LOTIPA-851362 format. One record per residue: x, y, z of N, C-alpha, C in turn; residue in one letter. Coordinates in nm, 4 decimals. Layout:
! residues N
<<X; Y; Z>; <X; Y; Z>; <X; Y; Z>; "A"> ...
This chain:
! residues 155
<<9.5363; 1.5903; -3.5887>; <9.4980; 1.5662; -3.4499>; <9.5965; 1.6360; -3.3569>; "K"> <<9.5387; 1.6856; -3.2540>; <9.6214; 1.7487; -3.1522>; <9.6691; 1.6414; -3.0559>; "N"> <<9.8011; 1.6214; -3.0395>; <9.8501; 1.5153; -2.9507>; <9.8158; 1.5387; -2.8046>; "P"> <<9.7818; 1.6584; -2.7659>; <9.7494; 1.6855; -2.6262>; <9.6051; 1.6500; -2.5920>; "K"> <<9.5174; 1.6307; -2.6896>; <9.3774; 1.5990; -2.6588>; <9.3635; 1.4512; -2.6222>; "S"> <<9.2704; 1.4246; -2.5324>; <9.2471; 1.2869; -2.4866>; <9.1694; 1.2102; -2.5912>; "K"> <<9.1989; 1.0815; -2.5978>; <9.1251; 0.9956; -2.6897>; <8.9974; 0.9421; -2.6232>; "G"> <<8.9079; 0.8978; -2.7027>; <8.7818; 0.8439; -2.6524>; <8.7737; 0.6956; -2.6852>; "Y"> <<8.7084; 0.6197; -2.5961>; <8.6839; 0.4786; -2.6244>; <8.5758; 0.4681; -2.7307>; "D"> <<8.5960; 0.3772; -2.8210>; <8.4994; 0.3559; -2.9277>; <8.4461; 0.2134; -2.9149>; "V"> <<8.3174; 0.2007; -2.9236>; <8.2558; 0.0668; -2.9167>; <8.1648; 0.0498; -3.0368>; "A"> <<8.1633; -0.0700; -3.0862>; <8.0738; -0.1023; -3.1968>; <7.9730; -0.2022; -3.1437>; "K"> <<7.8484; -0.1790; -3.1669>; <7.7419; -0.2632; -3.1137>; <7.6552; -0.3122; -3.2285>; "L"> <<7.6442; -0.4457; -3.2432>; <7.5550; -0.5066; -3.3426>; <7.4408; -0.5735; -3.2686>; "D"> <<7.3193; -0.5434; -3.3073>; <7.2022; -0.6026; -3.2442>; <7.1144; -0.6626; -3.3533>; "I"> <<7.0759; -0.7871; -3.3316>; <6.9806; -0.8528; -3.4217>; <6.8561; -0.8844; -3.3411>; "S"> <<6.7426; -0.8440; -3.3904>; <6.6164; -0.8671; -3.3205>; <6.5200; -0.9334; -3.4168>; "I"> <<6.4597; -1.0414; -3.3703>; <6.3542; -1.1064; -3.4482>; <6.2222; -1.0783; -3.3785>; "E"> <<6.1342; -1.0174; -3.4497>; <6.0043; -0.9844; -3.3938>; <5.9009; -1.0769; -3.4584>; "V"> <<5.8292; -1.1486; -3.3756>; <5.7241; -1.2387; -3.4255>; <5.5975; -1.2140; -3.3466>; "S"> <<5.4887; -1.2184; -3.4163>; <5.3602; -1.2032; -3.3494>; <5.3193; -1.3367; -3.2882>; "E"> <<5.2565; -1.3306; -3.1731>; <5.2050; -1.4505; -3.1071>; <5.0555; -1.4577; -3.1359>; "I"> <<5.0148; -1.5739; -3.1867>; <4.8759; -1.5954; -3.2252>; <4.8141; -1.7065; -3.1411>; "F"> <<4.6834; -1.7087; -3.1380>; <4.6090; -1.8247; -3.0903>; <4.5580; -1.8960; -3.2149>; "D"> <<4.6220; -2.0081; -3.2496>; <4.5793; -2.0871; -3.3649>; <4.4691; -2.1813; -3.3191>; "F"> <<4.3559; -2.1786; -3.3863>; <4.2453; -2.2689; -3.3535>; <4.2476; -2.3841; -3.4526>; "K"> <<4.2709; -2.5034; -3.4005>; <4.2849; -2.6224; -3.4842>; <4.1628; -2.7119; -3.4663>; "L"> <<4.0932; -2.7371; -3.5745>; <3.9782; -2.8270; -3.5741>; <4.0205; -2.9583; -3.6389>; "Y"> <<3.9821; -3.0689; -3.5816>; <4.0156; -3.2002; -3.6357>; <3.8861; -3.2699; -3.6753>; "F"> <<3.8468; -3.2540; -3.8004>; <3.7228; -3.3117; -3.8507>; <3.7518; -3.4147; -3.9587>; "N"> <<3.6558; -3.5056; -3.9781>; <3.6591; -3.6049; -4.0857>; <3.7821; -3.6965; -4.0780>; "N"> <<3.7876; -3.7750; -3.9728>; <3.8960; -3.8713; -3.9531>; <3.8446; -4.0122; -3.9786>; "W"> <<3.9273; -4.0921; -4.0425>; <3.8910; -4.2321; -4.0639>; <4.0077; -4.3204; -4.0219>; "S"> <<3.9738; -4.4407; -3.9835>; <4.0723; -4.5400; -3.9410>; <4.0558; -4.6606; -4.0312>; "L"> <<4.1574; -4.6889; -4.1111>; <4.1532; -4.8017; -4.2032>; <4.2636; -4.8984; -4.1663>; "Q"> <<4.2260; -5.0216; -4.1447>; <4.3229; -5.1224; -4.1037>; <4.3779; -5.1946; -4.2256>; "L"> <<4.5086; -5.2021; -4.2329>; <4.5777; -5.2705; -4.3409>; <4.6491; -5.3904; -4.2779>; "D"> <<4.5860; -5.5052; -4.2885>; <4.6395; -5.6237; -4.2212>; <4.6187; -5.7454; -4.3112>; "C"> <<4.7122; -5.8397; -4.3067>; <4.7023; -5.9609; -4.3880>; <4.6212; -6.0705; -4.3197>; "D"> <<4.6032; -6.0604; -4.1887>; <4.5334; -6.1650; -4.1134>; <4.3813; -6.1467; -4.1238>; "S"> <<4.3143; -6.2371; -4.1936>; <4.1684; -6.2281; -4.2084>; <4.0978; -6.2558; -4.0764>; "K"> <<4.1551; -6.3410; -3.9910>; <4.0953; -6.3685; -3.8601>; <4.0954; -6.2423; -3.7737>; "D"> <<4.2081; -6.1712; -3.7741>; <4.2169; -6.0481; -3.6960>; <4.1201; -5.9432; -3.7499>; "F"> <<4.1116; -5.9301; -3.8813>; <4.0204; -5.8330; -3.9412>; <3.8753; -5.8624; -3.9063>; "L"> <<3.8370; -5.9900; -3.9038>; <3.6994; -6.0271; -3.8710>; <3.6650; -5.9858; -3.7279>; "A"> <<3.7571; -6.0071; -3.6358>; <3.7346; -5.9689; -3.4954>; <3.7377; -5.8172; -3.4820>; "V"> <<3.8338; -5.7543; -3.5467>; <3.8521; -5.6105; -3.5342>; <3.7313; -5.5330; -3.5866>; "Y"> <<3.6714; -5.5785; -3.6952>; <3.5571; -5.5080; -3.7534>; <3.4385; -5.5029; -3.6575>; "K"> <<3.4252; -5.6016; -3.5698>; <3.3133; -5.6060; -3.4755>; <3.3378; -5.5198; -3.3513>; "K"> <<3.4634; -5.4845; -3.3268>; <3.4959; -5.4112; -3.2049>; <3.4678; -5.2618; -3.2188>; "E"> <<3.4533; -5.1966; -3.1049>; <3.4271; -5.0535; -3.0986>; <3.5613; -4.9797; -3.1006>; "Y"> <<3.5682; -4.8766; -3.1821>; <3.6933; -4.8046; -3.2001>; <3.6818; -4.6603; -3.1520>; "K"> <<3.7980; -4.6047; -3.1207>; <3.8039; -4.4657; -3.0779>; <3.9419; -4.4097; -3.1106>; "S"> <<3.9484; -4.2783; -3.1311>; <4.0745; -4.2083; -3.1500>; <4.0896; -4.1056; -3.0387>; "L"> <<4.2109; -4.0923; -2.9865>; <4.2390; -3.9908; -2.8851>; <4.3459; -3.8971; -2.9404>; "K"> <<4.3167; -3.7679; -2.9403>; <4.4068; -3.6665; -2.9923>; <4.4759; -3.5963; -2.8766>; "F"> <<4.6060; -3.5756; -2.8903>; <4.6847; -3.5024; -2.7917>; <4.7590; -3.3912; -2.8646>; "S"> <<4.7191; -3.2663; -2.8372>; <4.7694; -3.1506; -2.9111>; <4.8351; -3.0545; -2.8121>; "V"> <<4.9570; -3.0032; -2.8446>; <5.0223; -2.9102; -2.7518>; <4.9491; -2.7765; -2.7457>; "P"> <<4.9559; -2.7136; -2.6279>; <4.8963; -2.5810; -2.6117>; <4.9943; -2.4707; -2.6518>; "K"> <<5.1244; -2.5036; -2.6493>; <5.2282; -2.4091; -2.6893>; <5.3550; -2.4868; -2.7250>; "R"> <<5.4604; -2.4163; -2.7625>; <5.5858; -2.4783; -2.8040>; <5.6577; -2.5425; -2.6861>; "K"> <<5.7305; -2.6494; -2.7150>; <5.8173; -2.7100; -2.6145>; <5.7848; -2.8553; -2.5892>; "G"> <<5.8900; -2.9311; -2.5562>; <5.8728; -3.0743; -2.5292>; <5.7849; -3.0982; -2.4074>; "K"> <<5.7984; -3.0116; -2.3080>; <5.7245; -3.0304; -2.1832>; <5.5997; -2.9429; -2.1753>; "T"> <<5.5597; -2.8872; -2.2880>; <5.4406; -2.8010; -2.2892>; <5.3165; -2.8832; -2.2562>; "A"> <<5.2214; -2.8236; -2.1851>; <5.0976; -2.8963; -2.1568>; <5.0226; -2.9284; -2.2862>; "P"> <<4.9495; -3.0384; -2.2839>; <4.8778; -3.0840; -2.4023>; <4.7289; -3.0949; -2.3709>; "R"> <<4.6471; -3.0684; -2.4711>; <4.5032; -3.0882; -2.4603>; <4.4723; -3.2242; -2.5198>; "T"> <<4.3961; -3.3051; -2.4471>; <4.3620; -3.4391; -2.4941>; <4.2117; -3.4477; -2.5111>; "T"> <<4.1708; -3.5020; -2.6258>; <4.0286; -3.5167; -2.6546>; <4.0076; -3.6454; -2.7330>; "R"> <<3.8931; -3.7086; -2.7124>; <3.8627; -3.8357; -2.7770>; <3.7481; -3.8192; -2.8762>; "S"> <<3.7445; -3.9110; -2.9746>; <3.6329; -3.9108; -3.0694>; <3.5047; -3.9573; -3.0035>; "T"> <<3.5154; -4.0305; -2.8938>; <3.3985; -4.0817; -2.8224>; <3.4027; -4.0337; -2.6774>; "N"> <<3.3770; -3.9057; -2.6521>; <3.3875; -3.8557; -2.5155>; <3.2847; -3.9148; -2.4203>; "P"> <<3.1709; -3.9571; -2.4732>; <3.0662; -4.0142; -2.3891>; <3.0683; -4.1664; -2.3903>; "D"> <<3.1755; -4.2240; -2.4377>; <3.1843; -4.3699; -2.4441>; <3.1658; -4.4191; -2.5867>; "G"> <<3.1846; -4.5480; -2.6029>; <3.1723; -4.6104; -2.7338>; <3.0249; -4.6364; -2.7620>; "F"> <<2.9684; -4.5681; -2.8610>; <2.8266; -4.5850; -2.8908>; <2.8025; -4.6751; -3.0104>; "K"> <<2.8969; -4.6816; -3.1005>; <2.8801; -4.7672; -3.2166>; <3.0160; -4.8059; -3.2723>; "Q"> <<3.0150; -4.9130; -3.3469>; <3.1379; -4.9604; -3.4075>; <3.1549; -4.8920; -3.5424>; "S"> <<3.2370; -4.7870; -3.5457>; <3.2573; -4.7157; -3.6704>; <3.4045; -4.6815; -3.6857>; "K"> <<3.4430; -4.6492; -3.8073>; <3.5818; -4.6129; -3.8344>; <3.5919; -4.4759; -3.9011>; "T"> <<3.4855; -4.3963; -3.8955>; <3.4875; -4.2605; -3.9488>; <3.4218; -4.1677; -3.8476>; "F"> <<3.4868; -4.0550; -3.8210>; <3.4339; -3.9577; -3.7270>; <3.4320; -3.8215; -3.7945>; "W"> <<3.3154; -3.7586; -3.7986>; <3.3031; -3.6273; -3.8611>; <3.3671; -3.5179; -3.7772>; "E"> <<3.3619; -3.5328; -3.6458>; <3.4195; -3.4315; -3.5580>; <3.4584; -3.4948; -3.4259>; "Q"> <<3.5340; -3.4207; -3.3470>; <3.5755; -3.4668; -3.2147>; <3.4805; -3.4110; -3.1108>; "L"> <<3.4073; -3.4968; -3.0452>; <3.3206; -3.4543; -2.9362>; <3.2295; -3.3396; -2.9730>; "G"> <<3.2414; -3.2287; -2.9023>; <3.1569; -3.1113; -2.9223>; <3.2097; -3.0192; -3.0318>; "Q"> <<3.3082; -3.0640; -3.1077>; <3.3686; -2.9869; -3.2169>; <3.4311; -2.8571; -3.1667>; "N"> <<3.4898; -2.8611; -3.0482>; <3.5626; -2.7469; -2.9941>; <3.7040; -2.7479; -3.0519>; "Q"> <<3.7590; -2.6318; -3.0852>; <3.8942; -2.6307; -3.1424>; <4.0008; -2.6555; -3.0361>; "P"> <<4.1135; -2.7082; -3.0804>; <4.2337; -2.7109; -2.9983>; <4.2994; -2.5752; -3.0208>; "F"> <<4.3455; -2.5110; -2.9137>; <4.4072; -2.3786; -2.9262>; <4.5566; -2.3918; -2.8987>; "V"> <<4.6361; -2.3500; -2.9965>; <4.7819; -2.3473; -2.9845>; <4.8230; -2.2014; -2.9808>; "F"> <<4.8945; -2.1612; -2.8753>; <4.9389; -2.0227; -2.8610>; <5.0884; -2.0158; -2.8909>; "T"> <<5.1237; -1.9324; -2.9878>; <5.2648; -1.9171; -3.0222>; <5.2807; -1.8501; -3.1566>; "G"> <<5.4047; -1.8468; -3.2038>; <5.4340; -1.7883; -3.3334>; <5.4106; -1.8924; -3.4426>; "T"> <<5.4171; -1.8478; -3.5656>; <5.4023; -1.9392; -3.6787>; <5.5133; -2.0450; -3.6753>; "K"> <<5.6367; -2.0029; -3.6418>; <5.7483; -2.0971; -3.6331>; <5.7269; -2.1978; -3.5201>; "Q"> <<5.6697; -2.1532; -3.4083>; <5.6401; -2.2448; -3.2973>; <5.5419; -2.3525; -3.3414>; "D"> <<5.4386; -2.3108; -3.4136>; <5.3382; -2.4066; -3.4614>; <5.4009; -2.5065; -3.5583>; "L"> <<5.4815; -2.4568; -3.6513>; <5.5401; -2.5432; -3.7534>; <5.6428; -2.6413; -3.6966>; "E"> <<5.6968; -2.6141; -3.5791>; <5.7942; -2.7060; -3.5197>; <5.7303; -2.7980; -3.4153>; "S"> <<5.5985; -2.7996; -3.4082>; <5.5281; -2.8839; -3.3112>; <5.4602; -3.0012; -3.3811>; "S"> <<5.4054; -3.0916; -3.3009>; <5.3370; -3.2088; -3.3544>; <5.2211; -3.2453; -3.2635>; "F"> <<5.1294; -3.3263; -3.3161>; <5.0235; -3.3812; -3.2325>; <5.0228; -3.5324; -3.2481>; "F"> <<4.9634; -3.5999; -3.1506>; <4.9589; -3.7462; -3.1487>; <4.8146; -3.7930; -3.1616>; "E"> <<4.7982; -3.9047; -3.2310>; <4.6678; -3.9703; -3.2384>; <4.6881; -4.1146; -3.1955>; "V"> <<4.6143; -4.1556; -3.0931>; <4.6193; -4.2935; -3.0448>; <4.4876; -4.3598; -3.0799>; "T"> <<4.4949; -4.4796; -3.1376>; <4.3718; -4.5524; -3.1730>; <4.3492; -4.6643; -3.0723>; "S"> <<4.2227; -4.6785; -3.0335>; <4.1810; -4.7778; -2.9356>; <4.0719; -4.8657; -2.9949>; "F"> <<4.0580; -4.9857; -2.9409>; <3.9421; -5.0688; -2.9719>; <3.9090; -5.1529; -2.8500>; "C"> <<3.7831; -5.1948; -2.8426>; <3.7387; -5.2805; -2.7334>; <3.6157; -5.3573; -2.7783>; "Q"> <<3.5999; -5.4808; -2.7288>; <3.4883; -5.5634; -2.7735>; <3.3530; -5.5207; -2.7176>; "P"> <<3.3501; -5.4681; -2.5959>; <3.2247; -5.4332; -2.5311>; <3.2294; -5.2876; -2.4862>; "N"> <<3.1386; -5.2025; -2.5352>; <3.1450; -5.0605; -2.4989>; <3.1082; -5.0327; -2.3537>; "P"> <<3.0450; -5.1289; -2.2867>; <3.0026; -5.1075; -2.1478>; <3.1131; -5.1375; -2.0475>; "L"> <<3.2157; -5.2076; -2.0911>; <3.3264; -5.2432; -2.0020>; <3.4479; -5.1593; -2.0414>; "I"> <<3.4980; -5.0747; -1.9513>; <3.6091; -4.9861; -1.9862>; <3.7435; -5.0592; -1.9907>; "P"> <<3.7665; -5.1321; -2.0972>; <3.8921; -5.2064; -2.1107>; <3.9503; -5.1896; -2.2507>; "N"> <<3.9466; -5.0671; -2.3005>; <3.9966; -5.0414; -2.4364>; <4.1461; -5.0681; -2.4424>; "A"> <<4.1878; -5.1307; -2.5511>; <4.3306; -5.1563; -2.5697>; <4.3817; -5.0680; -2.6829>; "R"> <<4.5072; -5.0327; -2.6726>; <4.5691; -4.9468; -2.7740>; <4.6035; -5.0312; -2.8959>; "I"> <<4.5555; -4.9856; -3.0112>; <4.5895; -5.0510; -3.1372>; <4.7214; -4.9955; -3.1885>; "V"> <<4.7400; -4.8650; -3.1783>; <4.8634; -4.8017; -3.2243>; <4.8599; -4.6523; -3.2043>; "G"> <<4.9670; -4.5874; -3.2501>; <4.9807; -4.4435; -3.2306>; <5.0490; -4.3830; -3.3528>; "K"> <<5.0108; -4.2600; -3.3862>; <5.0726; -4.1854; -3.4963>; <5.1112; -4.0464; -3.4484>; "S"> <<5.2196; -3.9955; -3.5037>; <5.2635; -3.8584; -3.4781>; <5.2466; -3.7787; -3.6063>; "L"> <<5.1896; -3.6595; -3.5951>; <5.1670; -3.5733; -3.7103>; <5.2379; -3.4404; -3.6875>; "F"> <<5.3204; -3.4004; -3.7812>; <5.3873; -3.2712; -3.7736>; <5.2896; -3.1614; -3.8143>; "S"> <<5.3006; -3.0479; -3.7496>; <5.2158; -2.9336; -3.7829>; <5.2871; -2.8359; -3.8770>; "L"> <<5.3950; -2.8811; -3.9411>; <5.4757; -2.7933; -4.0251>; <5.3958; -2.7337; -4.1409>; "I"> <<5.3034; -2.8081; -4.1973>; <5.2314; -2.7582; -4.3146>; <5.0839; -2.7314; -4.2867>; "S"> <<5.0454; -2.7252; -4.1611>; <4.9035; -2.7133; -4.1277>; <4.8410; -2.5839; -4.1813>; "V"> <<4.9190; -2.4806; -4.1991>; <4.8652; -2.3550; -4.2508>; <4.8486; -2.3570; -4.4028>; "L"> <<4.9186; -2.4488; -4.4703>; <4.9114; -2.4587; -4.6163>; <4.8226; -2.5725; -4.6633>; "D"> <<4.8390; -2.6890; -4.6021>; <4.7657; -2.8091; -4.6420>; <4.6924; -2.8613; -4.5199>; "V"> <<4.5634; -2.8869; -4.5345>; <4.4851; -2.9272; -4.4170>; <4.4484; -3.0751; -4.4184>; "S"> <<4.5228; -3.1569; -4.4922>; <4.4935; -3.2998; -4.4989>; <4.6120; -3.3758; -4.4395>; "V"> <<4.5835; -3.4682; -4.3483>; <4.6864; -3.5502; -4.2859>; <4.6619; -3.6962; -4.3185>; "F"> <<4.7683; -3.7682; -4.3455>; <4.7625; -3.9127; -4.3638>; <4.8841; -3.9714; -4.2937>; "T"> <<4.8630; -4.0766; -4.2200>; <4.9755; -4.1414; -4.1518>; <4.9429; -4.2871; -4.1279>; "A"> <<5.0456; -4.3638; -4.1070>; <5.0294; -4.5041; -4.0700>; <5.0329; -4.5135; -3.9185>; "K"> <<4.9407; -4.5901; -3.8647>; <4.9384; -4.6146; -3.7210>; <5.0399; -4.7236; -3.6929>; "V"> <<5.1340; -4.6942; -3.6085>; <5.2353; -4.7920; -3.5714>; <5.1863; -4.8662; -3.4484>; "K"> <<5.1884; -4.9978; -3.4564>; <5.1438; -5.0751; -3.3405>; <5.2471; -5.0651; -3.2310>; "S"> <<5.1992; -5.0669; -3.1101>; <5.2854; -5.0571; -2.9937>; <5.3081; -5.1976; -2.9411>; "I"> <<5.4313; -5.2488; -2.9488>; <5.4558; -5.3859; -2.9032>; <5.4379; -5.3981; -2.7533>; "P"> <<5.3836; -5.5115; -2.7118>; <5.3654; -5.5349; -2.5694>; <5.5001; -5.5716; -2.5077>; "E"> <<5.5229; -5.5226; -2.3870>; <5.6477; -5.5516; -2.3162>; <5.6332; -5.6895; -2.2518>; "D"> <<5.7057; -5.7860; -2.3037>; <5.6921; -5.9233; -2.2544>; <5.7623; -5.9445; -2.1213>; "K"> <<5.8541; -5.8524; -2.0857>; <5.9261; -5.8653; -1.9587>; <5.8457; -5.8140; -1.8408>; "D"> <<5.7446; -5.7344; -1.8672>; <5.6667; -5.6740; -1.7571>; <5.5662; -5.7720; -1.7010>; "A"> 
């Protein structure tokens, strides 16, 4: 090296880039059943006569505060007392926009309702379940226990 020549600044730059495709995932929720597991025969006798419904809440994209699409098994009201639904309303898909990782880190909620008279809008919540979408692309069967929501006695 010639001592009279000027030196140059040297910089090292490391860049990591993750490239993911963004998809519109169309999620259909068909063939749902609600089975009550209870020891109280009196409660079961009353519950079997009541009209039931499920309400699905599915995120439109990733994030805790992301908007959600909500749809019920009985969009036109309670028409019959049943515990199996072949499809949700008009069988329109829920659309989730995001990457595969976004979908797998999200969840949807199912709330179950019942009411004694379908003509009076006073459905009460039986319980709620959370379902992870982590395996929705591999396995299309979901099973969960509905957790009852305790009433707030202080309110």
